[in-house]
N, CA, C, O and the ligand as a Tripos MOL2 file, in Angstrom:
@<TRIPOS>MOLECULE
protein
  257   255    65     0     0
PROTEIN
NO_CHARGES

@<TRIPOS>ATOM
      1 N          -6.2070   -6.8470   -4.7100 N.3       1 MET1
      2 CA         -6.8170   -6.4830   -3.4330 C.3       1 MET1
      3 C          -6.7180   -4.9760   -3.2370 C.2       1 MET1
      4 O          -5.8060   -4.3240   -3.7460 O.2       1 MET1
      5 N          -7.6670   -4.4430   -2.4960 N.am      2 ARG2
      6 CA         -7.7260   -2.9890   -2.3210 C.3       2 ARG2
      7 C          -7.6060   -2.6600   -0.8330 C.2       2 ARG2
      8 O          -8.1300   -3.3510    0.0400 O.2       2 ARG2
      9 N          -6.8840   -1.5660   -0.6010 N.am      3 PHE3
     10 CA         -6.6910   -1.1150    0.7800 C.3       3 PHE3
     11 C          -7.0150    0.3670    0.8740 C.2       3 PHE3
     12 O          -6.8360    1.1220   -0.0820 O.2       3 PHE3
     13 N          -7.4930    0.7640    2.0380 N.am      4 HIS4
     14 CA         -7.6240    2.1830    2.3500 C.3       4 HIS4
     15 C          -6.4200    2.5390    3.2140 C.2       4 HIS4
     16 O          -6.1440    1.8760    4.2140 O.2       4 HIS4
     17 N          -5.7030    3.6000    2.8190 N.am      5 VAL5
     18 CA         -4.5180    4.0380    3.5600 C.3       5 VAL5
     19 C          -4.7830    5.4750    4.0120 C.2       5 VAL5
     20 O          -4.6110    6.4230    3.2450 O.2       5 VAL5
     21 N          -5.2030    5.6150    5.2610 N.am      6 GLN6
     22 CA         -5.7140    6.8820    5.7640 C.3       6 GLN6
     23 C          -4.7390    8.0470    5.5860 C.2       6 GLN6
     24 O          -5.1570    9.1580    5.2580 O.2       6 GLN6
     25 N          -3.4510    7.8030    5.8000 N.am      7 THR7
     26 CA         -2.4950    8.9170    5.8050 C.3       7 THR7
     27 C          -1.7380    9.0700    4.4830 C.2       7 THR7
     28 O          -0.7320    9.7770    4.4250 O.2       7 THR7
     29 N          -2.2130    8.4140    3.4260 N.am      8 MET8
     30 CA         -1.5650    8.5440    2.1170 C.3       8 MET8
     31 C          -2.1420    9.7740    1.4150 C.2       8 MET8
     32 O          -3.1740    9.6940    0.7480 O.2       8 MET8
     33 N          -1.4620   10.9150    1.5730 N.am      9 THR9
     34 CA         -2.0610   12.1770    1.1440 C.3       9 THR9
     35 C          -1.3510   12.8500   -0.0300 C.2       9 THR9
     36 O          -1.8490   13.8500   -0.5460 O.2       9 THR9
     37 N          -0.2160   12.3330   -0.4590 N.am     10 CYS10
     38 CA          0.4880   12.9850   -1.5690 C.3      10 CYS10
     39 C           1.3430   11.9800   -2.3260 C.2      10 CYS10
     40 O           1.4280   10.8080   -1.9600 O.2      10 CYS10
     41 N           1.9660   12.4600   -3.3730 N.am     11 GLY11
     42 CA          2.7780   11.5790   -4.1960 C.3      11 GLY11
     43 C           3.9530   10.9660   -3.4610 C.2      11 GLY11
     44 O           4.3830    9.8530   -3.7620 O.2      11 GLY11
     45 N           4.4640   11.7080   -2.4950 N.am     12 ASN12
     46 CA          5.5750   11.1610   -1.7160 C.3      12 ASN12
     47 C           5.1130    9.9710   -0.8700 C.2      12 ASN12
     48 O           5.8380    8.9870   -0.7220 O.2      12 ASN12
     49 N           3.9100   10.0690   -0.3230 N.am     13 CYS13
     50 CA          3.3280    8.9410    0.4110 C.3      13 CYS13
     51 C           3.1720    7.7420   -0.5210 C.2      13 CYS13
     52 O           3.4780    6.6110   -0.1420 O.2      13 CYS13
     53 N           2.7020    7.9900   -1.7260 N.am     14 VAL14
     54 CA          2.5220    6.8990   -2.6860 C.3      14 VAL14
     55 C           3.8530    6.2110   -2.9450 C.2      14 VAL14
     56 O           3.9250    4.9860   -3.0410 O.2      14 VAL14
     57 N           4.9160    7.0220   -3.0580 N.am     15 LYS15
     58 CA          6.2490    6.4620   -3.2740 C.3      15 LYS15
     59 C           6.6370    5.5540   -2.1070 C.2      15 LYS15
     60 O           7.1330    4.4480   -2.3190 O.2      15 LYS15
     61 N           6.4120    6.0170   -0.8810 N.am     16 HIS16
     62 CA          6.7540    5.2110    0.2980 C.3      16 HIS16
     63 C           5.9190    3.9360    0.3640 C.2      16 HIS16
     64 O           6.4330    2.8510    0.6380 O.2      16 HIS16
     65 N           4.6290    4.0890    0.1100 N.am     17 VAL17
     66 CA          3.7270    2.9340    0.1460 C.3      17 VAL17
     67 C           4.1450    1.9130   -0.9060 C.2      17 VAL17
     68 O           4.1870    0.7100   -0.6460 O.2      17 VAL17
     69 N           4.4540    2.4170   -2.1020 N.am     18 THR18
     70 CA          4.8720    1.5300   -3.1820 C.3      18 THR18
     71 C           6.1580    0.7960   -2.8150 C.2      18 THR18
     72 O           6.2730   -0.4110   -3.0230 O.2      18 THR18
     73 N           7.1120    1.5250   -2.2750 N.am     19 GLU19
     74 CA          8.3910    0.8970   -1.9090 C.3      19 GLU19
     75 C           8.2100   -0.1490   -0.8130 C.2      19 GLU19
     76 O           8.8630   -1.1920   -0.8310 O.2      19 GLU19
     77 N           7.3190    0.1330    0.1470 N.am     20 ALA20
     78 CA          7.0930   -0.8240    1.2360 C.3      20 ALA20
     79 C           6.5150   -2.1290    0.7010 C.2      20 ALA20
     80 O           6.8710   -3.2140    1.1610 O.2      20 ALA20
     81 N           5.6220   -2.0100   -0.2720 N.am     21 ILE21
     82 CA          5.0100   -3.2220   -0.8330 C.3      21 ILE21
     83 C           5.9970   -3.9410   -1.7470 C.2      21 ILE21
     84 O           6.0750   -5.1690   -1.7380 O.2      21 ILE21
     85 N           6.7540   -3.1710   -2.5410 N.am     22 MET22
     86 CA          7.7370   -3.7870   -3.4310 C.3      22 MET22
     87 C           8.8260   -4.5200   -2.6460 C.2      22 MET22
     88 O           9.4480   -5.4510   -3.1560 O.2      22 MET22
     89 N           9.0500   -4.0920   -1.4040 N.am     23 ALA23
     90 CA         10.0720   -4.7420   -0.5800 C.3      23 ALA23
     91 C           9.6640   -6.1680   -0.2160 C.2      23 ALA23
     92 O          10.5150   -7.0350   -0.0190 O.2      23 ALA23
     93 N           8.3430   -6.4030   -0.1290 N.am     24 ILE24
     94 CA          7.9130   -7.7740    0.1770 C.3      24 ILE24
     95 C           7.5350   -8.5450   -1.0840 C.2      24 ILE24
     96 O           7.5050   -9.7760   -1.0680 O.2      24 ILE24
     97 N           7.2450   -7.8360   -2.1790 N.am     25 ASP25
     98 CA          6.9460   -8.4930   -3.4560 C.3      25 ASP25
     99 C           7.4120   -7.5900   -4.5950 C.2      25 ASP25
    100 O           6.6800   -6.6960   -5.0210 O.2      25 ASP25
    101 N           8.6420   -7.8250   -5.0950 N.am     26 PRO26
    102 CA          9.2010   -6.9760   -6.1440 C.3      26 PRO26
    103 C           8.3520   -6.9710   -7.4170 C.2      26 PRO26
    104 O           8.4800   -6.0650   -8.2410 O.2      26 PRO26
    105 N           7.4990   -7.9620   -7.5810 N.am     27 GLY27
    106 CA          6.6610   -8.0250   -8.7780 C.3      27 GLY27
    107 C           5.3010   -7.3880   -8.6000 C.2      27 GLY27
    108 O           4.4630   -7.4490   -9.5000 O.2      27 GLY27
    109 N           5.0730   -6.7770   -7.4500 N.am     28 ALA28
    110 CA          3.7530   -6.1980   -7.1730 C.3      28 ALA28
    111 C           3.4520   -5.0260   -8.0910 C.2      28 ALA28
    112 O           4.3460   -4.2810   -8.4920 O.2      28 ALA28
    113 N           2.1750   -4.8800   -8.4130 N.am     29 LYS29
    114 CA          1.7100   -3.7210   -9.1760 C.3      29 LYS29
    115 C           0.7750   -2.9270   -8.2630 C.2      29 LYS29
    116 O          -0.1820   -3.4680   -7.7100 O.2      29 LYS29
    117 N           1.0740   -1.6290   -8.1170 N.am     30 ILE30
    118 CA          0.3030   -0.7860   -7.2110 C.3      30 ILE30
    119 C          -0.3000    0.3750   -7.9790 C.2      30 ILE30
    120 O           0.4020    1.1000   -8.6850 O.2      30 ILE30
    121 N          -1.6120    0.5460   -7.8360 N.am     31 ASP31
    122 CA         -2.3120    1.6650   -8.4710 C.3      31 ASP31
    123 C          -2.9500    2.4810   -7.3510 C.2      31 ASP31
    124 O          -3.8810    2.0230   -6.6890 O.2      31 ASP31
    125 N          -2.4360    3.7000   -7.1480 N.am     32 ALA32
    126 CA         -2.8880    4.5280   -6.0310 C.3      32 ALA32
    127 C          -3.8760    5.5960   -6.4720 C.2      32 ALA32
    128 O          -3.7450    6.1720   -7.5520 O.2      32 ALA32
    129 N          -4.8570    5.8520   -5.6320 N.am     33 ASP33
    130 CA         -5.8210    6.9380   -5.8290 C.3      33 ASP33
    131 C          -5.6890    7.8470   -4.6060 C.2      33 ASP33
    132 O          -6.2320    7.5600   -3.5380 O.2      33 ASP33
    133 N          -4.9550    8.9550   -4.7860 N.am     34 ILE34
    134 CA         -4.6600    9.8180   -3.6340 C.3      34 ILE34
    135 C          -5.9290   10.4590   -3.0550 C.2      34 ILE34
    136 O          -6.1050   10.4190   -1.8370 O.2      34 ILE34
    137 N          -6.8230   11.0470   -3.8650 N.am     35 PRO35
    138 CA         -8.0270   11.6450   -3.2670 C.3      35 PRO35
    139 C          -8.8530   10.6450   -2.4650 C.2      35 PRO35
    140 O          -9.3880   10.9810   -1.4080 O.2      35 PRO35
    141 N          -8.9550    9.4240   -2.9650 N.am     36 ALA36
    142 CA         -9.7320    8.3950   -2.2540 C.3      36 ALA36
    143 C          -8.9160    7.7270   -1.1570 C.2      36 ALA36
    144 O          -9.4580    7.0190   -0.3080 O.2      36 ALA36
    145 N          -7.6000    7.9610   -1.1820 N.am     37 ARG37
    146 CA         -6.6740    7.3250   -0.2470 C.3      37 ARG37
    147 C          -6.7840    5.8010   -0.2950 C.2      37 ARG37
    148 O          -6.7930    5.1230    0.7320 O.2      37 ARG37
    149 N          -6.8640    5.2940   -1.5070 N.am     38 THR38
    150 CA         -6.9170    3.8480   -1.6790 C.3      38 THR38
    151 C          -5.7990    3.3950   -2.6070 C.2      38 THR38
    152 O          -5.2940    4.1630   -3.4260 O.2      38 THR38
    153 N          -5.4290    2.1350   -2.4580 N.am     39 ILE39
    154 CA         -4.4900    1.5160   -3.3830 C.3      39 ILE39
    155 C          -5.0610    0.1800   -3.8290 C.2      39 ILE39
    156 O          -5.6110   -0.5830   -3.0350 O.2      39 ILE39
    157 N          -4.9130   -0.0790   -5.1250 N.am     40 ASP40
    158 CA         -5.2020   -1.4000   -5.6720 C.3      40 ASP40
    159 C          -3.8630   -2.0920   -5.8360 C.2      40 ASP40
    160 O          -2.9570   -1.5580   -6.4760 O.2      40 ASP40
    161 N          -3.7370   -3.2630   -5.2690 N.am     41 VAL41
    162 CA         -2.4590   -3.9680   -5.2780 C.3      41 VAL41
    163 C          -2.6260   -5.3370   -5.9240 C.2      41 VAL41
    164 O          -3.4420   -6.1490   -5.4890 O.2      41 VAL41
    165 N          -1.8430   -5.5780   -6.9670 N.am     42 ALA42
    166 CA         -1.7700   -6.9040   -7.5730 C.3      42 ALA42
    167 C          -0.4940   -7.5500   -7.0480 C.2      42 ALA42
    168 O           0.6110   -7.1540   -7.4180 O.2      42 ALA42
    169 N          -0.6560   -8.5370   -6.1900 N.am     43 THR43
    170 CA          0.5040   -9.1310   -5.5330 C.3      43 THR43
    171 C           0.2160  -10.5710   -5.1360 C.2      43 THR43
    172 O          -0.9340  -10.9700   -4.9560 O.2      43 THR43
    173 N           1.2850  -11.3340   -5.0030 N.am     44 SER44
    174 CA          1.1420  -12.7000   -4.5010 C.3      44 SER44
    175 C           1.2230  -12.7220   -2.9810 C.2      44 SER44
    176 O           0.9830  -13.7570   -2.3600 O.2      44 SER44
    177 N           1.5660  -11.5670   -2.3700 N.am     45 ALA45
    178 CA          1.6310  -11.4820   -0.9060 C.3      45 ALA45
    179 C           0.2200  -11.4700   -0.3280 C.2      45 ALA45
    180 O          -0.7360  -11.0850   -1.0000 O.2      45 ALA45
    181 N           0.1060  -11.8940    0.9220 N.am     46 SER46
    182 CA         -1.1940  -11.9200    1.5850 C.3      46 SER46
    183 C          -1.5980  -10.5040    1.9980 C.2      46 SER46
    184 O          -0.7410   -9.6370    2.1690 O.2      46 SER46
    185 N          -2.9030  -10.2730    2.1580 N.am     47 PRO47
    186 CA         -3.3490   -8.9570    2.6380 C.3      47 PRO47
    187 C          -2.7020   -8.6030    3.9810 C.2      47 PRO47
    188 O          -2.3700   -7.4440    4.2300 O.2      47 PRO47
    189 N          -2.5260   -9.6110    4.8400 N.am     48 GLU48
    190 CA         -1.9070   -9.3630    6.1450 C.3      48 GLU48
    191 C          -0.4580   -8.8960    5.9730 C.2      48 GLU48
    192 O          -0.0060   -7.9980    6.6840 O.2      48 GLU48
    193 N           0.2660   -9.5050    5.0320 N.am     49 ALA49
    194 CA          1.6670   -9.1280    4.8030 C.3      49 ALA49
    195 C           1.7610   -7.6980    4.2890 C.2      49 ALA49
    196 O           2.6590   -6.9500    4.6760 O.2      49 ALA49
    197 N           0.8270   -7.3230    3.4130 N.am     50 VAL50
    198 CA          0.8190   -5.9530    2.8860 C.3      50 VAL50
    199 C           0.5220   -4.9720    4.0150 C.2      50 VAL50
    200 O           1.2020   -3.9570    4.1650 O.2      50 VAL50
    201 N          -0.4960   -5.2850    4.8020 N.am     51 THR51
    202 CA         -0.8720   -4.4100    5.9210 C.3      51 THR51
    203 C           0.2860   -4.2340    6.8910 C.2      51 THR51
    204 O           0.5410   -3.1290    7.3710 O.2      51 THR51
    205 N           0.9880   -5.3290    7.1790 N.am     52 GLN52
    206 CA          2.1200   -5.2590    8.1110 C.3      52 GLN52
    207 C           3.2680   -4.4440    7.5300 C.2      52 GLN52
    208 O           3.9010   -3.6610    8.2390 O.2      52 GLN52
    209 N           3.5330   -4.6290    6.2410 N.am     53 ALA53
    210 CA          4.6310   -3.8850    5.6100 C.3      53 ALA53
    211 C           4.3390   -2.3850    5.6380 C.2      53 ALA53
    212 O           5.2390   -1.5770    5.8660 O.2      53 ALA53
    213 N           3.0810   -2.0190    5.4050 N.am     54 LEU54
    214 CA          2.7120   -0.6040    5.4230 C.3      54 LEU54
    215 C           2.7620   -0.0620    6.8410 C.2      54 LEU54
    216 O           3.2130    1.0620    7.0580 O.2      54 LEU54
    217 N           2.3050   -0.8440    7.8060 N.am     55 ALA55
    218 CA          2.3360   -0.4000    9.2060 C.3      55 ALA55
    219 C           3.7750   -0.1500    9.6470 C.2      55 ALA55
    220 O           4.0480    0.8030   10.3780 O.2      55 ALA55
    221 N           4.6980   -1.0090    9.2010 N.am     56 ALA56
    222 CA          6.1040   -0.8670    9.5770 C.3      56 ALA56
    223 C           6.6960    0.4120    9.0010 C.2      56 ALA56
    224 O           7.6890    0.9300    9.5120 O.2      56 ALA56
    225 N           6.0750    0.9240    7.9250 N.am     57 ASP57
    226 CA          6.5510    2.1600    7.2970 C.3      57 ASP57
    227 C           5.7210    3.3590    7.7670 C.2      57 ASP57
    228 O           5.8940    4.4690    7.2640 O.2      57 ASP57
    229 N           4.8300    3.1380    8.7230 N.am     58 GLY58
    230 CA          4.0690    4.2370    9.3130 C.3      58 GLY58
    231 C           2.7420    4.5380    8.6470 C.2      58 GLY58
    232 O           2.1420    5.5820    8.9060 O.2      58 GLY58
    233 N           2.2720    3.6350    7.7890 N.am     59 TYR59
    234 CA          0.9960    3.8390    7.1060 C.3      59 TYR59
    235 C          -0.0090    2.7900    7.5660 C.2      59 TYR59
    236 O           0.1640    1.5910    7.3460 O.2      59 TYR59
    237 N          -1.0540    3.2750    8.2030 N.am     60 GLU60
    238 CA         -2.0930    2.3580    8.6680 C.3      60 GLU60
    239 C          -3.0220    2.0490    7.5010 C.2      60 GLU60
    240 O          -3.6840    2.9380    6.9650 O.2      60 GLU60
    241 N          -3.0610    0.7910    7.1220 N.am     61 ALA61
    242 CA         -3.8690    0.3810    5.9750 C.3      61 ALA61
    243 C          -4.9030   -0.6410    6.4120 C.2      61 ALA61
    244 O          -4.6600   -1.4620    7.2960 O.2      61 ALA61
    245 N          -6.0570   -0.5700    5.7730 N.am     62 SER62
    246 CA         -7.0710   -1.5860    6.0350 C.3      62 SER62
    247 C          -7.6120   -2.1000    4.7120 C.2      62 SER62
    248 O          -7.8990   -1.3260    3.7990 O.2      62 SER62
    249 N          -7.7470   -3.4090    4.6220 N.am     63 ALA63
    250 CA         -8.2910   -4.0250    3.4160 C.3      63 ALA63
    251 C          -9.7550   -3.6190    3.2740 C.2      63 ALA63
    252 O         -10.5030   -3.6070    4.2520 O.2      63 ALA63
    253 N         -10.1540   -3.2900    2.0550 N.am     64 ILE64
    254 CA        -11.5560   -2.9150    1.8220 C.3      64 ILE64
    255 C         -12.1140   -3.7180    0.6490 C.2      64 ILE64
    256 O         -13.2790   -3.5540    0.2880 O.2      64 ILE64
    257 CU          2.5720   12.3800    1.4620 Cu       65 CU65
@<TRIPOS>BOND
     1     1     2 1
     2     2     3 1
     3     3     4 2
     4     3     5 am
     5     5     6 1
     6     6     7 1
     7     7     8 2
     8     7     9 am
     9     9    10 1
    10    10    11 1
    11    11    12 2
    12    11    13 am
    13    13    14 1
    14    14    15 1
    15    15    16 2
    16    15    17 am
    17    17    18 1
    18    18    19 1
    19    19    20 2
    20    19    21 am
    21    21    22 1
    22    22    23 1
    23    23    24 2
    24    23    25 am
    25    25    26 1
    26    26    27 1
    27    27    28 2
    28    27    29 am
    29    29    30 1
    30    30    31 1
    31    31    32 2
    32    31    33 am
    33    33    34 1
    34    34    35 1
    35    35    36 2
    36    35    37 am
    37    37    38 1
    38    38    39 1
    39    39    40 2
    40    39    41 am
    41    41    42 1
    42    42    43 1
    43    43    44 2
    44    43    45 am
    45    45    46 1
    46    46    47 1
    47    47    48 2
    48    47    49 am
    49    49    50 1
    50    50    51 1
    51    51    52 2
    52    51    53 am
    53    53    54 1
    54    54    55 1
    55    55    56 2
    56    55    57 am
    57    57    58 1
    58    58    59 1
    59    59    60 2
    60    59    61 am
    61    61    62 1
    62    62    63 1
    63    63    64 2
    64    63    65 am
    65    65    66 1
    66    66    67 1
    67    67    68 2
    68    67    69 am
    69    69    70 1
    70    70    71 1
    71    71    72 2
    72    71    73 am
    73    73    74 1
    74    74    75 1
    75    75    76 2
    76    75    77 am
    77    77    78 1
    78    78    79 1
    79    79    80 2
    80    79    81 am
    81    81    82 1
    82    82    83 1
    83    83    84 2
    84    83    85 am
    85    85    86 1
    86    86    87 1
    87    87    88 2
    88    87    89 am
    89    89    90 1
    90    90    91 1
    91    91    92 2
    92    91    93 am
    93    93    94 1
    94    94    95 1
    95    95    96 2
    96    95    97 am
    97    97    98 1
    98    98    99 1
    99    99   100 2
   100    99   101 am
   101   101   102 1
   102   102   103 1
   103   103   104 2
   104   103   105 am
   105   105   106 1
   106   106   107 1
   107   107   108 2
   108   107   109 am
   109   109   110 1
   110   110   111 1
   111   111   112 2
   112   111   113 am
   113   113   114 1
   114   114   115 1
   115   115   116 2
   116   115   117 am
   117   117   118 1
   118   118   119 1
   119   119   120 2
   120   119   121 am
   121   121   122 1
   122   122   123 1
   123   123   124 2
   124   123   125 am
   125   125   126 1
   126   126   127 1
   127   127   128 2
   128   127   129 am
   129   129   130 1
   130   130   131 1
   131   131   132 2
   132   131   133 am
   133   133   134 1
   134   134   135 1
   135   135   136 2
   136   135   137 am
   137   137   138 1
   138   138   139 1
   139   139   140 2
   140   139   141 am
   141   141   142 1
   142   142   143 1
   143   143   144 2
   144   143   145 am
   145   145   146 1
   146   146   147 1
   147   147   148 2
   148   147   149 am
   149   149   150 1
   150   150   151 1
   151   151   152 2
   152   151   153 am
   153   153   154 1
   154   154   155 1
   155   155   156 2
   156   155   157 am
   157   157   158 1
   158   158   159 1
   159   159   160 2
   160   159   161 am
   161   161   162 1
   162   162   163 1
   163   163   164 2
   164   163   165 am
   165   165   166 1
   166   166   167 1
   167   167   168 2
   168   167   169 am
   169   169   170 1
   170   170   171 1
   171   171   172 2
   172   171   173 am
   173   173   174 1
   174   174   175 1
   175   175   176 2
   176   175   177 am
   177   177   178 1
   178   178   179 1
   179   179   180 2
   180   179   181 am
   181   181   182 1
   182   182   183 1
   183   183   184 2
   184   183   185 am
   185   185   186 1
   186   186   187 1
   187   187   188 2
   188   187   189 am
   189   189   190 1
   190   190   191 1
   191   191   192 2
   192   191   193 am
   193   193   194 1
   194   194   195 1
   195   195   196 2
   196   195   197 am
   197   197   198 1
   198   198   199 1
   199   199   200 2
   200   199   201 am
   201   201   202 1
   202   202   203 1
   203   203   204 2
   204   203   205 am
   205   205   206 1
   206   206   207 1
   207   207   208 2
   208   207   209 am
   209   209   210 1
   210   210   211 1
   211   211   212 2
   212   211   213 am
   213   213   214 1
   214   214   215 1
   215   215   216 2
   216   215   217 am
   217   217   218 1
   218   218   219 1
   219   219   220 2
   220   219   221 am
   221   221   222 1
   222   222   223 1
   223   223   224 2
   224   223   225 am
   225   225   226 1
   226   226   227 1
   227   227   228 2
   228   227   229 am
   229   229   230 1
   230   230   231 1
   231   231   232 2
   232   231   233 am
   233   233   234 1
   234   234   235 1
   235   235   236 2
   236   235   237 am
   237   237   238 1
   238   238   239 1
   239   239   240 2
   240   239   241 am
   241   241   242 1
   242   242   243 1
   243   243   244 2
   244   243   245 am
   245   245   246 1
   246   246   247 1
   247   247   248 2
   248   247   249 am
   249   249   250 1
   250   250   251 1
   251   251   252 2
   252   251   253 am
   253   253   254 1
   254   254   255 1
   255   255   256 2
@<TRIPOS>SUBSTRUCTURE
     1 MET1         2 RESIDUE 1 A MET
     2 ARG2         6 RESIDUE 1 A ARG
     3 PHE3        10 RESIDUE 1 A PHE
     4 HIS4        14 RESIDUE 1 A HIS
     5 VAL5        18 RESIDUE 1 A VAL
     6 GLN6        22 RESIDUE 1 A GLN
     7 THR7        26 RESIDUE 1 A THR
     8 MET8        30 RESIDUE 1 A MET
     9 THR9        34 RESIDUE 1 A THR
    10 CYS10       38 RESIDUE 1 A CYS
    11 GLY11       42 RESIDUE 1 A GLY
    12 ASN12       46 RESIDUE 1 A ASN
    13 CYS13       50 RESIDUE 1 A CYS
    14 VAL14       54 RESIDUE 1 A VAL
    15 LYS15       58 RESIDUE 1 A LYS
    16 HIS16       62 RESIDUE 1 A HIS
    17 VAL17       66 RESIDUE 1 A VAL
    18 THR18       70 RESIDUE 1 A THR
    19 GLU19       74 RESIDUE 1 A GLU
    20 ALA20       78 RESIDUE 1 A ALA
    21 ILE21       82 RESIDUE 1 A ILE
    22 MET22       86 RESIDUE 1 A MET
    23 ALA23       90 RESIDUE 1 A ALA
    24 ILE24       94 RESIDUE 1 A ILE
    25 ASP25       98 RESIDUE 1 A ASP
    26 PRO26      102 RESIDUE 1 A PRO
    27 GLY27      106 RESIDUE 1 A GLY
    28 ALA28      110 RESIDUE 1 A ALA
    29 LYS29      114 RESIDUE 1 A LYS
    30 ILE30      118 RESIDUE 1 A ILE
    31 ASP31      122 RESIDUE 1 A ASP
    32 ALA32      126 RESIDUE 1 A ALA
    33 ASP33      130 RESIDUE 1 A ASP
    34 ILE34      134 RESIDUE 1 A ILE
    35 PRO35      138 RESIDUE 1 A PRO
    36 ALA36      142 RESIDUE 1 A ALA
    37 ARG37      146 RESIDUE 1 A ARG
    38 THR38      150 RESIDUE 1 A THR
    39 ILE39      154 RESIDUE 1 A ILE
    40 ASP40      158 RESIDUE 1 A ASP
    41 VAL41      162 RESIDUE 1 A VAL
    42 ALA42      166 RESIDUE 1 A ALA
    43 THR43      170 RESIDUE 1 A THR
    44 SER44      174 RESIDUE 1 A SER
    45 ALA45      178 RESIDUE 1 A ALA
    46 SER46      182 RESIDUE 1 A SER
    47 PRO47      186 RESIDUE 1 A PRO
    48 GLU48      190 RESIDUE 1 A GLU
    49 ALA49      194 RESIDUE 1 A ALA
    50 VAL50      198 RESIDUE 1 A VAL
    51 THR51      202 RESIDUE 1 A THR
    52 GLN52      206 RESIDUE 1 A GLN
    53 ALA53      210 RESIDUE 1 A ALA
    54 LEU54      214 RESIDUE 1 A LEU
    55 ALA55      218 RESIDUE 1 A ALA
    56 ALA56      222 RESIDUE 1 A ALA
    57 ASP57      226 RESIDUE 1 A ASP
    58 GLY58      230 RESIDUE 1 A GLY
    59 TYR59      234 RESIDUE 1 A TYR
    60 GLU60      238 RESIDUE 1 A GLU
    61 ALA61      242 RESIDUE 1 A ALA
    62 SER62      246 RESIDUE 1 A SER
    63 ALA63      250 RESIDUE 1 A ALA
    64 ILE64      254 RESIDUE 1 A ILE
    65 CU65       257 GROUP 0 **** ****
């Protein structure tokens, strides 16, 4: 699944986003595109769970 993360602007953001998703699914695979501000996530978690985990870490994400 793919998400747009508006405030993911640098590698440090990617680290935070990755950690937030790994906290709900340690087996998740995350591929981030910083210029596009998108992430491709391979996870067994629901899109809603990913969105909530990112929101809790201060990153507003929307499934695209
Ligand atoms: Cu950043």
